[in-house]
C-alpha positions in Angstrom: -115.6 -0.2 60.2 -117.9 2.8 59.8 -121.3 2.7 61.4 -124.4 4.3 60.0 -124.8 8.1 60.4 -128.6 8.7 60.8 -131.0 11.5 61.7 -134.5 11.1 63.0 -137.5 12.6 61.0 -140.6 14.2 62.6 -142.2 10.8 63.1 -139.1 9.5 64.9 -138.1 7.3 62.0 -134.4 6.9 61.0 -133.0 8.5 57.8 -129.6 7.7 56.4 -127.3 10.7 56.2 -125.0 8.9 53.8 -127.7 8.0 51.3 -130.2 10.7 52.2 -132.9 8.0 52.2 -135.4 6.4 54.5 -134.8 2.9 55.9 -138.4 1.8 55.4 -141.8 3.2 54.4 -142.9 6.2 56.4 -146.5 4.7 56.2 -145.7 1.4 57.9 -142.4 -0.4 57.9 -143.8 -3.8 59.0 -146.6 -3.6 56.4 -144.2 -2.8 53.7 -142.0 -5.8 54.7 -145.0 -8.2 54.7 -146.2 -7.0 51.3 -142.9 -6.7 49.5 -140.8 -9.6 50.9 -143.0 -12.0 52.9 -146.0 -12.3 50.6 -144.3 -11.8 47.3 -142.0 -14.8 48.1 -145.0 -16.8 49.4 -143.2 -17.4 52.7 -146.2 -18.5 54.8 -147.0 -21.3 52.4 -143.4 -22.3 52.0 -142.7 -22.3 55.7 -145.7 -24.4 56.4 -144.6 -27.0 53.7 -141.2 -27.6 55.3 -140.3 -31.2 56.1 -139.2 -32.2 59.6 -135.5 -31.4 60.2 -135.4 -29.1 57.1 -133.9 -25.7 57.1 -134.8 -22.6 55.0 -132.4 -19.9 54.0 -133.3 -16.2 53.4 -130.7 -13.8 52.0 -131.0 -10.1 52.2 -129.1 -7.1 50.8 -129.3 -4.3 53.5 -129.9 -5.3 57.1 -130.6 -1.8 58.2 -132.8 -1.8 61.3 -133.3 -5.6 61.2 -137.0 -5.1 60.5 -137.2 -7.7 57.6 -135.4 -10.2 59.8 -137.8 -9.7 62.7 -140.9 -10.0 60.6 -139.5 -13.1 58.9 -138.8 -14.6 62.3 -142.3 -13.8 63.4 -143.8 -15.6 60.4 -141.5 -18.6 60.8 -142.7 -18.9 64.3 -146.3 -18.7 63.2 -146.2 -21.1 60.2 -143.1 -23.4 60.2 -143.2 -26.8 61.9 -141.4 -26.9 65.3 -138.5 -29.1 64.1 -137.4 -26.8 61.3 -134.8 -24.1 61.3 -134.4 -20.6 59.7 -131.2 -19.2 58.5 -131.3 -15.5 57.8 -128.3 -14.0 56.1 -128.0 -10.2 55.6 -125.4 -7.8 54.3 -124.8 -4.3 55.7 -122.1 -1.8 54.7 -122.9 0.7 57.5 -124.4 -1.1 60.5 -126.4 0.8 63.1 -125.0 1.3 66.5 -126.7 -0.6 69.3 -128.2 2.7 70.6 -129.7 3.6 67.2 -130.9 0.0 66.6 -132.7 0.1 70.0 -134.4 3.4 69.2 -135.5 2.3 65.8 -136.9 -1.0 66.9 -138.9 0.7 69.7 -141.2 2.0 66.9 -142.8 -1.5 66.6 -143.9 -2.8 70.0 -145.7 -5.7 68.3 -142.3 -7.1 67.5 -140.7 -6.6 70.9 -140.6 -10.3 71.8 -138.1 -10.7 68.9 -136.5 -7.2 68.8 -135.3 -7.4 72.4 -133.5 -10.6 71.7 -131.7 -9.0 68.7 -130.7 -6.0 70.8 -129.4 -8.1 73.6 -127.1 -10.1 71.3 -126.2 -7.4 68.8 -122.4 -7.4 68.6 -119.8 -4.7 68.4 -119.6 -4.3 64.6 -116.4 -5.2 62.8 -115.9 -6.0 59.2 -116.6 -9.7 58.4 -119.3 -12.2 59.3 -121.1 -12.4 62.6 -123.2 -15.4 63.7 -126.1 -14.9 66.2 -128.2 -17.8 67.4 -131.7 -17.5 68.8 -134.4 -19.8 70.2 -132.1 -22.7 71.0 -130.7 -22.8 67.5 -134.0 -22.7 65.6 -133.3 -19.1 64.3 -129.8 -18.3 63.1 -128.8 -14.8 61.9 -125.6 -14.3 59.9 -124.5 -10.6 59.4 -122.1 -9.8 56.6 -120.6 -6.5 57.4 -118.9 -4.7 54.6 -119.4 -3.9 50.9 -121.9 -6.5 49.6 -119.9 -6.8 46.3 -117.0 -8.2 48.4 -118.8 -10.0 51.2 -121.4 -11.9 49.1 -118.9 -13.8 46.9 -117.2 -15.1 50.1 -120.5 -16.5 51.4 -120.8 -20.3 51.4 -124.4 -21.4 51.1 -127.5 -21.9 48.9 -130.2 -19.3 49.4 -133.9 -20.1 49.0 -135.3 -16.5 49.0 -133.7 -13.1 48.4 -134.9 -9.8 49.9 -133.3 -7.2 47.6 -133.5 -4.3 50.0 -131.0 -1.5 50.7 -131.4 2.0 49.6 -133.0 2.9 46.2 -130.8 2.5 43.1 -130.7 6.3 42.5 -129.4 6.8 46.0 -127.1 3.8 46.2 -125.9 3.0 42.7 -122.7 1.3 43.9 -124.7 -1.6 45.2 -127.0 -2.3 42.3 -124.3 -3.6 39.9 -124.2 -6.6 37.5 -121.8 -8.2 40.0 -124.5 -8.2 42.7 -127.1 -9.9 40.5 -124.6 -12.5 39.4 -123.6 -13.2 43.0 -127.3 -13.6 43.9 -127.6 -16.3 41.2 -124.4 -18.0 42.2 -125.5 -18.3 45.8 -129.1 -19.5 45.0 -130.7 -22.9 45.2 -132.7 -24.2 42.3 -136.0 -22.5 42.2 -134.9 -19.6 44.5 -137.1 -16.6 44.5 -136.4 -12.9 44.9 -138.4 -9.7 45.5 -137.5 -6.1 45.7 -139.3 -2.8 46.3 -137.9 -1.2 43.2 -139.0 -1.7 39.6 -136.0 0.2 38.1 -135.0 -1.0 34.7 -131.4 -1.7 35.7 -132.6 -4.0 38.4 -134.9 -5.9 36.1 -132.3 -6.3 33.4 -129.6 -7.2 35.9 -131.6 -10.0 37.4 -132.7 -11.3 34.1 -129.1 -11.4 32.8 -128.1 -13.4 35.8 -130.8 -16.0 35.0 -133.8 -15.0 37.1 -137.3 -14.9 35.5 -138.8 -11.5 36.4 -142.3 -10.1 36.6 -143.9 -7.0 38.0 -146.2 -6.9 41.0 -148.2 -4.2 42.7 -146.0 -2.1 44.9 -146.6 -1.1 48.5 -148.4 2.1 49.4 -147.7 4.8 46.8 -145.4 2.6 44.8 -147.1 1.5 41.6 -144.8 -1.4 40.9 -142.3 -3.7 42.4 -140.6 -6.8 40.9 -140.3 -10.4 41.9 -138.5 -13.3 40.3 -137.5 -16.9 40.3 -134.3 -18.7 39.4 -135.4 -21.8 37.4 -131.9 -23.5 37.5 -129.1 -23.3 40.0 -125.9 -21.7 38.6 -122.7 -23.8 39.4 -120.4 -21.4 41.1 -118.0 -23.1 43.5 -114.6 -21.8 42.3 -112.8 -22.9 45.5 -109.6 -24.9 45.1 -110.9 -28.4 44.4 -109.1 -29.9 47.4 -111.3 -27.8 49.6 -114.5 -28.7 47.9 -116.7 -31.3 49.6 -119.6 -33.3 48.2 -122.9 -32.6 49.8 -123.3 -35.7 51.8 -126.8 -36.2 53.4 -126.7 -37.9 56.7 -130.2 -39.3 57.1 -129.7 -40.8 60.6 -128.5 -37.6 62.1 -126.3 -39.2 64.7 -122.8 -38.2 65.6 -120.1 -39.5 67.9 -117.6 -36.9 69.4 -114.3 -38.1 70.8 -113.3 -35.6 73.5 -115.4 -33.7 76.0 -113.3 -30.5 76.4 -114.2 -27.1 75.0 -114.0 -28.1 71.3 -116.0 -31.4 71.8 -118.6 -29.9 74.0 -119.2 -26.9 71.8 -119.5 -29.1 68.7 -121.9 -31.4 70.4 -124.1 -28.4 71.3 -124.0 -27.0 67.8 -125.1 -30.3 66.3 -127.7 -30.9 68.9 -129.3 -27.5 68.1 -129.4 -28.7 64.5 -131.6 -31.6 65.6 -128.8 -34.3 65.8 -128.5 -37.0 68.4 -124.9 -36.7 69.8 -122.9 -39.0 71.9 -119.8 -37.5 73.5 -117.1 -39.9 74.9 -113.9 -39.1 76.9 -111.1 -41.0 78.5 -111.8 -39.3 81.8 -114.8 -39.8 84.0 -116.1 -36.2 83.5 -115.9 -33.5 80.9 -113.3 -30.8 80.8 -110.6 -32.9 82.5 -107.7 -31.8 80.3 -106.8 -28.3 79.0 -110.4 -27.2 79.5 -110.3 -27.9 83.2 -108.6 -24.7 84.5 -110.5 -22.8 87.1 -110.4 -19.5 85.2 -109.9 -19.1 81.5 -109.4 -15.6 80.1 -111.4 -14.3 77.1 -108.2 -13.1 75.6 -108.0 -12.1 71.9 -104.7 -10.9 70.6 -105.6 -8.8 67.6 -103.6 -7.1 64.8 -103.8 -3.9 62.9 -103.8 -5.9 59.7 -106.9 -7.7 58.5 -105.4 -11.1 58.3 -107.4 -14.3 58.2 -106.2 -15.2 61.7 -107.2 -11.7 63.1 -110.6 -11.8 61.5 -111.3 -15.3 62.7 -110.3 -14.5 66.3 -112.4 -11.3 66.3 -115.5 -13.1 65.0 -114.8 -16.0 67.4 -114.5 -13.6 70.3 -117.8 -11.9 69.5 -119.5 -15.2 68.9 -118.3 -16.6 72.3 -119.7 -13.5 74.1 -123.0 -14.0 72.5 -123.0 -17.7 73.4 -122.1 -17.0 77.0 -124.9 -14.5 77.3 -127.3 -17.0 75.7 -126.3 -19.8 78.1 -126.4 -17.4 81.1 -130.0 -16.7 80.2 -130.7 -20.5 80.3 -129.1 -20.9 83.7 -130.3 -24.0 85.6 -127.8 -24.2 88.5 -125.8 -21.9 90.8 -122.5 -22.8 89.3 -120.4 -19.8 88.0 -120.3 -19.7 84.2 -118.3 -16.5 83.8 -117.7 -13.0 85.1 -117.8 -10.1 82.7 -115.1 -8.1 84.4 -113.5 -6.5 81.4 -109.9 -7.3 80.3 -106.8 -5.2 80.1 -103.9 -5.9 77.7 -101.0 -3.9 79.0 -98.5 -2.3 76.7 -95.7 -3.8 78.7 -92.9 -3.1 76.2 -92.0 -0.7 73.5 -92.8 -3.3 70.9 -96.2 -4.1 72.4 -97.1 -0.4 72.7 -96.3 0.0 68.9 -98.4 -3.1 68.1 -101.3 -1.7 70.1 -101.0 1.7 68.5 -101.3 0.1 65.0 -104.5 -1.6 66.2 -106.0 1.7 67.3 -105.0 3.5 64.1 -106.3 0.7 61.9 -109.9 1.8 62.3 -111.0 -1.8 62.3 -112.3 -1.9 65.9 -115.1 0.2 67.5 -114.9 1.5 71.0 -117.5 -1.0 72.0 -115.0 -3.7 71.3 -111.7 -2.1 72.6 -110.4 1.2 73.8 -106.9 2.5 74.2 -106.4 4.0 77.7 -103.5 5.4 79.7 -102.1 3.9 82.8 -104.1 6.1 85.1 -107.4 5.1 83.5 -106.5 1.4 83.4 -105.5 1.5 87.1 -108.9 3.0 88.0 -110.6 0.2 86.1 -108.4 -2.5 87.5 -108.7 -1.3 91.1 -104.9 -1.7 91.6 -102.0 0.4 90.2 -100.7 -0.4 86.7 -97.6 1.2 85.2 -98.4 1.2 81.5 -101.0 2.1 79.0 -102.9 -0.5 77.1 -106.1 -1.8 75.5 -109.3 -2.3 77.4 -111.9 -4.8 76.3 -115.1 -3.9 78.2 -117.1 -7.0 77.4 -114.4 -9.5 78.1 -113.6 -11.3 81.4 -112.9 -14.8 82.6 -114.8 -18.1 82.2 -115.0 -21.1 84.3 -114.3 -23.7 81.5 -115.6 -26.8 83.3 -119.0 -25.0 83.9 -119.1 -23.9 80.3 -118.4 -27.4 79.0 -121.1 -28.8 81.4 -123.6 -26.1 80.3 -122.9 -26.9 76.6 -123.5 -30.6 77.2 -126.8 -30.0 79.0 -129.1 -30.6 76.0 -131.7 -33.4 75.6 -130.0 -34.5 72.3 -126.6 -35.0 74.0 -125.4 -38.1 75.9 -122.0 -38.2 77.7 -120.0 -41.3 78.5 -116.8 -41.2 80.4 -113.9 -43.6 80.9 -113.7 -44.7 77.3 -110.2 -44.6 75.8 -110.2 -44.8 72.0 -107.6 -47.1 70.3 -108.7 -46.9 66.7 -111.2 -45.6 64.2 -112.2 -47.4 61.0 -114.7 -47.0 58.2 -116.9 -49.8 56.8 -119.9 -49.5 54.7 -121.6 -46.2 55.5 -120.5 -46.2 59.2 -117.5 -45.3 61.2 -116.5 -47.6 64.0 -114.6 -46.7 67.1 -112.7 -49.3 69.1 -111.9 -48.7 72.8 -109.6 -50.2 75.3 -112.5 -51.8 77.1 -113.4 -53.8 74.0 -116.4 -51.7 73.2 -117.2 -50.8 69.6 -119.2 -47.6 68.9 -120.6 -46.9 65.5 -121.9 -43.7 63.9 -122.3 -42.1 60.4 -120.4 -39.1 61.6 -117.4 -38.9 64.0 -115.7 -35.7 65.3 -112.2 -35.9 66.7 -111.8 -33.3 69.4 -108.9 -34.6 71.6 -106.6 -31.6 71.6 -102.9 -32.5 71.2 -103.9 -36.2 71.2 -106.0 -35.8 68.0 -103.2 -36.8 65.7 -102.6 -40.2 67.4 -105.2 -41.9 65.3 -104.2 -43.4 61.9 -106.5 -41.1 59.9 -105.0 -37.9 61.4 -101.3 -38.7 61.7 -100.5 -36.4 58.8 -101.5 -33.3 60.8 -98.5 -31.3 62.2 -99.9 -30.7 65.6 -97.7 -29.5 68.4 -98.1 -29.8 72.2 -97.1 -27.0 74.5 -97.1 -27.6 78.2 -98.6 -24.9 80.4 -98.8 -24.5 84.2 -101.0 -22.1 86.1 -100.5 -20.9 89.6 -103.4 -20.4 92.1 -102.6 -17.7 94.6 -104.6 -17.2 97.8 -106.4 -13.9 97.8 -105.4 -11.2 100.2 -107.4 -8.2 101.5 -105.5 -6.0 99.1 -105.7 -8.3 96.1 -109.5 -8.4 96.3 -109.5 -4.9 95.0 -108.5 -6.3 91.6 -111.6 -5.9 89.4 -110.5 -6.9 85.9 -108.4 -9.5 84.1 -105.0 -8.1 83.4 -102.7 -9.5 80.7 -99.1 -8.8 80.0 -96.5 -11.6 79.4 -98.9 -13.7 81.5 -102.3 -13.0 83.0 -104.0 -12.7 86.4 -107.8 -12.9 87.1 -109.8 -11.3 89.8 -110.4 -13.4 92.9 -112.8 -16.4 92.7 -113.3 -18.8 95.5 -110.7 -16.9 97.5 -107.9 -17.3 95.0 -106.5 -15.8 91.8 -105.5 -17.7 88.7 -102.1 -16.7 87.4 -100.4 -18.0 84.3 -99.3 -19.6 82.2 -95.9 -21.0 81.3 -95.0 -22.1 77.8 -92.8 -25.2 77.6 -92.1 -27.0 74.4 -91.0 -30.6 74.2 -92.0 -31.1 77.8 -94.6 -33.8 78.7 -94.4 -33.6 82.5 -97.8 -33.5 84.1 -96.4 -32.6 87.6 -96.8 -29.1 89.0 -93.3 -27.7 89.4 -91.9 -25.0 91.8 -89.8 -23.4 89.1 -92.9 -22.9 86.9 -94.7 -21.2 89.8 -91.6 -19.0 90.2 -91.8 -18.1 86.5 -95.4 -17.0 86.8 -94.7 -15.0 90.0 -91.7 -13.3 88.4 -93.7 -12.3 85.4 -96.4 -10.8 87.7 -93.7 -8.9 89.6 -91.9 -7.6 86.5 -94.9 -6.4 84.5 -97.5 -5.6 87.2 -95.7 -4.8 90.4 -98.7 -3.1 91.9 -100.7 -6.3 91.7 -97.7 -8.3 92.8 -97.3 -6.2 95.9 -101.0 -6.7 96.8 -100.7 -10.5 96.5 -97.2 -11.6 97.5 -95.2 -11.2 100.7 -91.8 -12.4 101.6 -93.2 -15.4 103.5 -94.8 -16.9 100.4 -93.4 -20.4 99.7 -94.0 -21.1 96.0 -93.4 -24.8 96.6 -96.7 -24.9 98.6 -98.8 -23.2 95.9 -101.5 -25.0 94.1 -101.6 -25.2 90.3 -102.5 -27.2 87.3 -100.7 -28.5 84.3 -102.3 -29.0 80.8 -101.2 -29.1 77.2 -102.1 -26.7 74.5 -102.4 -28.0 71.0 -101.1 -25.7 68.2 -100.2 -25.8 64.5 -97.3 -24.3 62.5 -99.5 -21.4 61.2 -101.3 -20.8 64.5 -104.7 -21.5 63.0 -106.9 -24.3 64.4 -107.7 -27.4 62.3 -111.4 -27.5 61.6 -113.2 -29.5 58.9 -113.4 -32.9 57.2 -110.6 -35.4 57.5 -109.5 -37.0 54.2 -107.7 -40.3 53.5 -104.1 -39.1 53.3 -103.0 -41.8 50.9 -105.9 -41.2 48.5 -105.4 -37.5 48.7 -101.6 -37.5 48.1 -102.0 -39.9 45.2 -104.8 -38.0 43.4 -103.2 -34.6 43.9 -99.6 -35.7 43.2 -99.4 -33.5 40.0 -99.1 -30.5 42.4 -95.5 -31.6 43.1 -94.6 -30.5 39.6 -97.2 -27.9 38.9 -98.9 -25.9 41.6 -101.4 -24.6 39.1 -102.4 -28.1 37.7 -106.1 -28.1 36.9 -108.2 -31.0 38.4 -111.6 -31.8 37.1 -113.1 -33.6 40.1 -112.5 -34.6 43.7 -111.4 -38.1 44.6 -113.8 -40.6 46.2 -113.3 -40.4 50.0 -115.0 -42.0 53.0 -117.3 -39.2 54.3 -118.2 -38.4 57.8 -115.0 -38.0 59.7 -114.3 -34.4 61.0 -111.9 -32.7 63.4 -111.6 -29.6 65.6 -108.3 -29.1 67.3 -105.2 -26.8 67.4 -107.0 -24.0 69.3 -103.9 -23.3 71.4 -104.4 -20.9 74.2 -107.4 -19.3 72.5 -109.9 -22.1 72.7 -112.5 -20.1 74.5 -112.7 -17.6 71.6 -112.2 -20.1 68.7 -113.7 -23.5 69.7 -117.4 -22.3 69.8 -117.2 -20.7 66.4 -115.3 -23.7 65.1 -118.2 -25.8 66.3 -120.6 -23.8 64.2 -118.3 -24.3 61.2 -118.3 -28.1 61.7 -122.1 -28.1 62.1 -122.3 -26.3 58.8 -120.1 -28.9 57.1 -122.1 -31.8 58.5 -125.6 -30.4 58.1 -125.0 -28.6 54.8 -125.9 -25.4 56.5 -124.7 -21.8 55.6 -121.1 -21.3 56.8 -120.7 -18.9 59.8 -117.4 -17.7 58.3 -116.3 -16.4 54.9 -114.8 -18.9 52.4 -111.2 -17.8 52.9 -111.4 -18.5 56.6 -112.9 -21.9 56.1 -110.1 -22.8 53.6 -107.5 -21.4 56.0 -108.8 -23.8 58.7 -109.2 -26.8 56.5 -107.2 -29.9 57.7 -106.1 -30.6 54.1 -104.1 -27.3 53.9 -101.0 -28.9 55.3 -100.8 -31.7 52.7 -101.5 -29.3 49.9 -98.6 -27.1 51.0 -96.3 -30.1 51.3 -97.2 -31.4 47.9 -96.6 -28.0 46.3 -93.2 -27.9 48.1 -92.5 -31.5 47.1 -92.1 -32.5 50.8 -94.4 -35.6 50.6 
């Protein structure tokens, strides 16, 4: 997407070239924010009045330099109780580059404690939603990048306060449309307030027509007037398919039980813990990350597309969120274990078809150079440290992760308890609680249960309707040589190879369907070695000599969990019998109108089906689940949340009359 084109005035302040307008008052940006948005929405008083465990949602049109966000964060720190949380959601059509953001924020050293954190986690901007988490989950920023008239309707939340910023109506008429004001009302909680620097008639009329009660107030500086308003009644607006709608269940006890301590389970535990929940994680093994998340090196691999599909957008946003999470966890490092290495990652154009796919990606204009770059074989060889024989894509911020350390780090939170050697046999719902039976005879109870067992997730009675597939994968660990230690980046083709760690390279991985063998096999090592030789002969020559006996190589077998549409399964689990009975009319009429949702036991959720992309999808999926469970703003747009919903398979089968 296009970033902002700006120039700097004589005071060193940014001015938009596109709108020929200033980003904030030339007198004092922070003072303008405090007067117009903080005080006119009575935020100090409202922050101070928050109840323990409560969250507050601020929505903004026009993120710009992030000044309003930083001032709001500062006031939240000053006035809100310690056990409350702030969600700040902001739209931006032309986001600033990191360099321009850094230069702009340097104008306000009094905000440096906050602005430096924003700069450190500011992502490479692509169209869509981006979730940034600060202060151990207490402050959450969601950026909606794109045209506000398109991004705001896809937002799933209820906003308490609106900052109507952005450039003046005369400079930016495309934004100040009736559709904007109606979206503000549709996404507001009852009693939501709003404030804006402008007193233009079209803005006053637009807000009033959408249901807001509007009044004038003194403007900042030379501005005579501004306006503020209040929405006396919430406007029902959920036009999602009814089978994806969920009643707002309030879980007063705030305790959750997670089955599975791999990447999906550990990430979900962390997201809930940072929302103030007490979380118990159980696993059939004695330690976390003992199944598919136990490989020594996992690649931050994201296979993108030149088309803006739901899958591509979800993977892109997940990749950027994982990078932010890794940097955040690295800043909280408490031990010497290796979490990850930001080596960069190369995706080789190893065939004519792959080269064409990569060219479409580069020509799409969706991805900034900060995210990926198209380079020739010579440039990639220089980055890799060993010769490569094809052009490809370079992801400068990617690298490899040590998944067991990541799972361990995610579980290191005072609200999380891990218990191993517990094999679950069944789950049942009684009263307002879910009860888990184990092979040891132990019964565990909780108001919320999350199933995160990879390919075993569909073994329980409640989840047997899910069409999960298991794919066997074997990695090979090759001893490092003097020559192979020159490899500096992850290189991906038909397989992948990582730079040396602990004197070995991780090479992989095979794909075997309908194969449940857990033993490392020589022929699979041979397959990995042959792929390395075929697609990256320069690396193969540095690693392998004629004396190598593949039967003596170390490796590891695990099982990926995938779905027919290659999207993960993330969201609430419904009672299949109740669901199919209630929505049976879909068999005859896919457009049948339902007036309500059926009564369902609440509190059972799932995250699985992440395939070989768990490192880039499971952490964002965890945020999605936390939003479901805590009634928080969703970190992804509505169409993505629906595309991941567990009920999607039953809906498709009903429409096709397959069930």
